[in-house]
C-alpha positions in Angstrom: -15.3 186.8 -16.1 -17.5 188.4 -13.5 -15.7 186.3 -10.8 -12.3 187.5 -12.0 -13.3 191.2 -11.7 -14.6 190.6 -8.2 -11.4 188.9 -7.2 -9.3 191.7 -8.7 -11.3 194.4 -6.9 -11.0 192.4 -3.6 -7.2 192.1 -4.0 -6.9 195.8 -4.8 -8.9 196.6 -1.7 -6.8 194.4 0.5 -3.6 195.9 -1.0 -4.8 199.4 -0.3 -5.7 198.6 3.3 -2.3 197.0 4.0 -0.6 200.0 2.4 -2.6 202.4 4.6 -1.5 200.4 7.6 2.2 200.8 6.7 2.0 204.7 6.7 4.0 206.1 9.6 2.3 208.5 11.8 3.9 212.0 11.8 3.8 213.9 15.0 5.0 217.2 16.5 5.8 218.1 20.1 6.6 221.6 21.4 9.1 221.4 24.3 8.6 224.4 26.5 11.3 225.2 29.0 11.2 228.0 31.5 14.9 227.8 31.9 16.7 230.0 29.3 19.7 228.7 27.4 22.4 230.1 25.1 24.3 226.8 24.7 23.2 223.6 22.9 24.8 220.2 23.0 23.4 217.7 20.5 24.2 213.9 20.6 23.0 211.1 18.5 21.1 211.0 15.2 19.1 214.2 15.0 18.5 216.9 12.3 18.4 220.4 13.9 17.2 223.6 12.3 18.1 226.9 14.2 16.2 230.1 13.8 17.1 233.5 15.4 14.1 234.7 17.4 13.4 236.7 20.5 11.0 233.9 21.5 12.8 230.7 22.5 11.0 227.5 21.6 12.0 223.9 20.8 9.7 221.8 18.5 10.3 218.1 17.5 8.7 216.8 14.4 8.8 213.4 12.6 7.9 209.8 13.0 6.0 209.3 16.3 8.4 206.7 17.7 11.5 208.8 16.7 10.0 212.0 18.2 9.2 210.2 21.5 12.9 209.0 21.5 14.3 212.5 21.6 15.6 213.3 25.1 16.1 216.9 26.3 16.7 218.9 29.4 18.2 222.4 30.3 20.9 222.7 32.9 22.9 225.8 33.7 22.0 227.6 30.5 22.6 224.6 28.2 20.0 222.7 26.2 21.0 219.0 25.9 19.4 217.1 23.1 19.9 213.4 22.3 18.3 210.7 20.2 19.0 207.1 19.4 20.1 206.1 15.9 17.1 205.8 13.6 16.4 205.0 9.9 17.0 208.1 7.7 13.3 208.3 6.8 12.3 208.2 10.5 15.0 210.6 11.7 13.4 213.4 13.9 13.9 217.1 13.1 14.2 219.5 16.0 13.4 223.2 15.3 15.0 225.5 17.8 14.4 229.2 18.0 17.4 230.8 19.7 18.5 234.2 20.8 22.1 235.1 20.4 23.5 231.5 20.7 27.0 231.3 22.2 28.0 227.7 22.0 26.9 224.7 19.9 28.4 221.2 20.3 27.4 218.5 17.7 28.2 214.9 18.4 27.3 211.8 16.5 25.5 211.8 13.1 23.5 215.0 13.2 22.7 217.6 10.6 22.5 221.2 11.8 21.3 224.1 9.5 19.9 227.5 10.1 16.7 229.0 8.8 18.1 232.4 7.9 21.2 233.9 9.6 21.7 233.8 13.4 22.6 237.0 15.3 25.4 235.7 17.5 28.4 238.1 17.8 30.7 235.0 18.3 29.4 231.5 18.0 31.7 228.7 19.1 31.0 225.4 17.4 32.5 222.0 18.4 32.0 219.2 15.9 32.6 215.5 16.8 31.5 212.7 14.4 29.9 212.5 11.0 28.2 215.9 11.2 26.8 218.1 8.5 26.9 221.8 9.5 25.5 224.7 7.4 24.7 227.7 9.5 24.7 231.4 8.6 25.6 234.0 11.2 26.0 237.7 11.2 29.0 237.4 13.6 32.0 235.1 13.8 31.7 231.3 13.8 34.7 229.6 15.5 34.9 225.9 14.7 36.8 223.2 16.5 36.6 219.7 15.3 38.0 216.2 14.9 41.0 215.9 12.6 39.0 214.0 9.9 36.7 216.7 8.8 36.0 218.5 5.5 35.0 222.1 5.9 33.9 224.7 3.4 33.8 228.4 4.4 32.0 231.2 2.6 32.0 234.9 3.5 29.0 236.8 2.1 28.8 240.4 1.3 25.6 242.1 0.2 23.8 238.9 -0.5 26.5 237.0 -2.5 29.5 234.9 -1.7 32.6 237.0 -1.7 35.1 234.3 -0.8 34.8 230.5 -0.8 37.4 228.1 0.4 37.6 224.4 1.3 40.5 223.9 3.7 41.4 220.7 5.6 41.4 220.4 9.3 45.2 220.7 9.6 45.4 224.2 8.1 42.1 225.8 9.4 43.9 228.8 11.0 45.9 229.4 7.9 42.9 229.0 5.7 40.8 231.4 7.8 43.6 234.0 7.6 44.0 233.4 3.9 40.2 233.8 3.4 40.3 237.1 5.4 43.1 238.4 3.1 41.1 237.3 0.0 38.0 239.0 1.4 39.9 242.3 2.0 41.4 242.2 -1.5 37.9 241.7 -3.0 36.6 244.7 -0.9 39.6 246.8 -2.0 39.0 245.9 -5.7 35.3 246.7 -5.3 36.1 250.1 -3.8 38.7 250.8 -6.5 36.3 250.0 -9.3 33.7 252.5 -8.0 
C-alpha cells in the first residue's frame, strides 16, 4: 500500500512538471516610434485595440512567439502592422494609442476595437477579408469594404443607441441615409415630447 501511494505521488509530480512546461510564456513589447502617424494599415492575423490619447504608443502583448512575429514600421505618416497566421489562443494583441486617426485599413483576419470613443472628425476605414470591426468615434466613420460583408451601424445619443441597422454591402449608401432619417425622426420625437 505504501508503494502505491509513493507511485501515485510520483506520477502526480511528473504530471504537474509536464503541465508547467506546457504553459506559454506571455510577453509585452512597447514599440516606440519617433515618426508620428495618423494612418494605420493592418495585415494578417492580429487583434488591435485603439485608444484616443495625446500620447502615441504601440504595445504588443501575447504569446512570446506571436509577439515577436509582429512586424511594424512607420513610413510617411502611416503605421504598418503585420503578423503571420497564428492559433487563436496565441494571437497577439496590439494596443495603439492614437490621436485623431484619419485612415484605417484592415486586411486579413484581424479584429479591431476601440477602448472608448476615438476623437477623429472623419475616420475612413477600408475593410478587406474576414475582419471584425467595432470602433466608437465622436465623428464620422466612412467604411469601404469587400462585397461580402455584414455591417451593423449604431448611432448613439446621450449614452444610448438611438438607431441601429444591419444593411448589406450593396445598399450601404441607402442604409446610411435611411439611418440618418431615422435618427432625425427620433430627435424630433424627443423634442416634441419635452
